[in-house]
Each structure stands twice: as structure tokens, then as C-alpha cells.
N, C-alpha and C positions, 0 to 999 in steps of 0.2 A: 824590486822587480817592477818594472814600470808596465804601463797599462797595456800596450801594444804585446809585449811577452805574455801577460797573462791571458790576453784574447787568443794568441796563438796556441798557447797549452791547452786552453778550453776546447778549441776547435780539435787540435789533434787527438783530445782524449774522447770527443764525441764522434770522430770519425773513428777512431780505433773501436770504440763500442758498436756501432753501428757495423762495421766490418765485422766485429766477432758475432754479431746477431745474425748475420747474412751467412755465417758457415753452420751447416747443418751439423757437421761432428767436428771433434777434435780428439786427436790421437796423445794419449798420455802414456807415461811408465812404459816407453818402448823399449825392449830388453831382447838379447839373444835368446832364443829357446835351444837351439842344437849347436854343435860343433861345426867346422865346416864339413861340407860333402853331402849335407842332408837337402831333401828338395820336396816339393807338391805335399804340404801338409793338410790333413782334413780332420776335423773335429768329430768326433764321435755323438752319435745322438743324445747320447745323456750327457755329453760335456765334461764327463770325467778323463777322459784321453783325446790325445791327439796322434793320429798315423801319420808316418813320414816312409818315405823312401830314399835309398842312397842315391844320387847322381852316377849316372843317368838310369833311374827308375829301377834301380835294382834291390831286390829285398824289400820287406815291410818291417817297420820298426813301430813301438808305441812309445809314448813319453806323457806324463803328467803335466799338466799346464803351469804349475810351477818350476818346470824343468828338472824334475826328479824322474828317477827310476826310468831312464832309456833301455828299453827292451828290445831285443831282434827276435821278431816271430818266426821269420823263414827268410833264406837267402836263396832268390832264382832271378835269372835275369829278366828284366822287362816287366815283373809282375806288378811294379809300382805305378803303373801308368794308368790312370783312370779306374783304380779300384773302388768298391762301393761298402760302407758299413752296412751291417743288418741293424733293423729299428732297435733291437734290444743291446746293440753294442756289444755283443759277444762274439761277434764274428766278422770277416772281411771276405767279400768276393773279388775274384779276379781272375784274368784271363793269363795263360802262360804257353808259349809257341815252344813245339819240338820239331825238330828236324826228321826226315825220314819216317814220316808216319803214313803217307799214303803212296800207292805205286800206280802210274798210268802210262801205258805206253812205253815201258822200260825205264821209265823216269820216276823217282821218288821226292815227294813234296813235302812240305812241313805240314802239321797238324797244328789246331789249337783247342786247349783244354779250359773249360769253365770249371773252375775250382773255388773251394771257399774252406778257410783255416779258421779253426776254433783257437781265440787267444789264450784262454786258461791253459788249454793243453798243447798249444802250438801244433795240432795235427789237421792237416789238410785232407780232403777227399774230391774226387772228381766227380762233377755233376754231369757233364755232356763233353762230347768230342767230336769235331767236324773238322774239315779241310780248311775253313775260313769262317771266323766267328767276329761280331761285333762286338764293341764294350758292352759289358753286363749293366744292367739298371736294375732297381729294387723297387717293388711296390710297398705300400703303406703297411701292408699285412705280412711284409716280409718274404715273398716269392720273388724269384730270379727272372729277370726278364731280359730275353737275348734273340738274336737273328743270325741267320747263316747269310753269308754272301750268296746272292743268286737266287734264294728262296722267297717267296712271298709272307709264308707264314711266320707270325712271331711266337716264340717259343716261351714258355713260363713253367719253371721249376720249383717245387718247394724246397727247402732246407734239407730234406733229405735225399734228394735227387729225383724224386719223381714227378715226371712231366705232367703238368695239370691239363686236361682236357680243354682243347680250343672251344670257345662259345661264340659262335659266329654274331650273337647280337650283342656282345660285350664288347664296346668301344675302347681304344688304347691309344696312347701316344707314344711311339717309341722314339725316341730322340738319337740320332746319329749324326755325326758331322759331314760336310762335303755332298749334301742330298737335300732334295726338296722335303719340305716338312708338311705331313699329311697325317689326318687323322684316319685311322682303319680301323678295320675289326680285327679279331685274332687271327684271322687267316689270311691277312694282309691286304683284303678288298679295301681301295680307297672310299672313304665315306666323304671326306671334304679336303679339298687341297688348301693349305694355308698358304704356303710360299714356295715358289718355283725358283729357287735360287740358293747357292751355296752358302750355309752358315756354320761357324764353329763356336766352341765354348757354350753349346747350348743347356741350358738349366730350365727346369719346369720349377713354378713359384710354389712356395709351401702350402697354398690351398689347391694347386693343380689346375687352375683357370689360365694361367699363361706362361708363356716362353719367352726366355730372354736369350740372347746370343750375339755374335758378332759377324755381319755380312762381311763375305771376304771382299767383296769389290767395294772398296772404300774404307772397311774396317770400322764402319758406325756401329754403336749399339741398337740393335731392335728389340721392341718387345711386341709379342703378338698375343693378342685375345683370342683364345680357342674357340668360345662360342660364337664370337660375332666374324671373326677372321681378320678385325682390324689390325693395322700394323704401325706402329709409331717409331719413328728413327731418328736418334739423337747424334750426340758427339761421337767423335772417336773413342772405342773401348776395346779392351783385352780382359779375357778370363773374368767375366762378370758373374758375380754370385748375389743370390736374394739376401736380403736381412730376413731374420726369423719370423717378422709379421708381415714379410711381402711389401713391405711400402718403398723400401729404398734396393739400390743395387750397389754393390761394391766391386770397385774393378781398377785395372791399371792401363796407364796410357805411357805406350813406349814411342821412343824417338830413334829412327834408324840413320845411320850414316855409314856410308860406303857397304851396304849389305850387313853391316851389324847393329846390335842394339846399344845406342850412345847412352840413353838415359832413361828410367823408367820411373814412376811415380803413382801413388796410389789416391784413387778418388772414390768419391761416393756421391749419389745423386737420385732423388726422388724418381718412382716409377713413373711419374707422369712428364718427367724430362726437366724439372726445375729443382732448383736449389744445388746444382753441382758445387762440389766442395773438394778442393785440393787437400789432402789428408797428411802427405810426406814430402818433405823438401830437403832431399839430400844429395849431394854429388857424389858420395864415395860409396853409396848402396844403390841398386837397382831393384826396386821392389816389385815382384809380380805373383800371381797366383794366389790371391787372398781368399782366405774362409773366413765365416762370419760363426761365432760361437752360439749355440742353440739359444742360450739366454739373452743374447744381444749385446753383453757387455765388453766383450773381447774379440780382436780378430789376430788371424796368425799369417804369415806370407813368408814367400820365397825371395830371398835377395840373389839376383845372377851374379853380382860382382864379388861378393864374398863366399857366395854358396851355403849361407847359413839359412835356417829359419828364424823369424822374430815373432813374438807376441806383442801385443799393445793392447792398452784399454781404451776403448771406443766410447766418447762421453758426447750425449747429444745436448748441442747448446739451446736452452730453452729462450 
């Protein structure tokens, strides 16, 4: 081997090593978790189960992270969109829409039901009914937070379905898409306006101090510090989700062509906007809607092209 070739090999290895170190994370052991037709995977807080829904968002299923014991919990249309786990991983809360629930001026309108299902017993119960409800969220102590369209106050229910009395002095951030982001009291009075713009995929950080989301105008990732109101805006982003330690954000970037998604890959970035790393490099899969395991060692995501859910180990490069 001549000297020039040796030098080129050394330079190539040095470049490759430096490039690897620049990558914050790497995915390994990527494998399908489900058969075709499943969507929207979400880890249980204890990390023992992953909840799935059938495309398009019909029914709720659970599966073990090793791919075993796929189990149907219930089957109703639309209940798999924006469902939430309870902190003890024993129940899932969701919205269900039913036609002809309300009558006004001779016309019948649909109604929305806030429901919760016990995974062991596969029994669901209704906590609240209204003409129009926003998607449920859950507090750290397991109370369900929800809001009716057209009403200011925020409704809080315990797991038995009893409404928790509003406390005007208690502050809360209720996150819902397509609206301004405000800090309010439980009666809906605005204490602080954080952003007067439409944002989707809103997620509260694990420590409750920041919000991430995708700004609809431009599709960029934004991170809002709740206390200061400071907003940082970074590159294009879809379906962002926090790492368990709150230091990173996992998301997808989708490329549209003629109003259709032509490709989609997964990325990770530090919460300060540095260290952007591409995780997937596939032509035959369109990765979307990622979710990080509670221990930070694995991710799950959905492929639009094959309509399957995948699981992978996510390894930090030191």
C-alpha cells in the first residue's frame, strides 16, 4: 500500500469518527412491532406496554415492547386519536363522539364523551359529556383535565368521575392545538399570554417548565419557557416529543410533493437547538409520530408507507 493511499485511509477514518461524534444519537436494532394497519404508538408511563390504535385511529390495543401479547382493549371509531395514559399505567382516557346527542331548533347534533378504560378489566366508564370537548390531558397526580368549546373554565375530574372544584388561585397550562397559548387559572382567566399564534403537536416538558410544538406558519419547532415567556424557534419539525430527561426533542421531518407526503425521516435535537441529528435514512419507510420510552433507551414510531409501528434502540454517542 503506497503512502498516499495510507494517508487517504487515515483521513477517511478521522472524518468518519468525527462525524460519528457529532451525531447525538444512533438508532440500532430497528424492527417492526406490529403488523400492517396500526398507528399512533404511545408508551405507558411504567414502560411495560405500548398502546396502539388501528388506522385511522379506531380502537385501542396494547402490546409488549418485545412484540408479544398484542391485545385489543376496545373497538370504537376515533378513540385512538390523542388518548392519554394514567400515571399508574392501568387506564387510558379518551374521547368518543356519538351522533344525535343534543337537539337545538329541531336539529340533532353530536356529543362528545370523556371516557376512561381499565386495561385489566377492559371496562370503560364515562366521566363527562358535552356538545363539544377538547382532547383530554392528565395531571401528574392522575386527574383528567379537559375543556369545553365556547367555555372559559377548565374542567378537572378525578378517576372516579367526580369534578374537582376549581381553585382560582391555582395556575394551569391547558394545551390544545390551533389556538393561542396562555397561562390561565382554572376558571379560564388569562394570567399570562405566551404566544398568540396557532401551534400544533403541543407537548409539556417532563419538568413542566417548557412547551414544545410546531408553529403552523412555516412548520418550525418552537420551545417556550413558561416562566419567562421566552420563545426559541428552530428548524422544520413535525410531531415533537421530549426525551424523559427533557434535554432532547425527537421529531419527524416530512417532505410534501403535490400535496402528498413524499418522504419522512426521524431527527433528534437538543432543547437549545444544537446537535441536530438525523436518525433514519430510508426510502421505503416514512417514519412519523415518534415516542420515547420512559427510560430513554428505546423509541417507537409509525411508518406511513407500510402502516406499521416500529421499535428501535436509541443510543447516545459519547
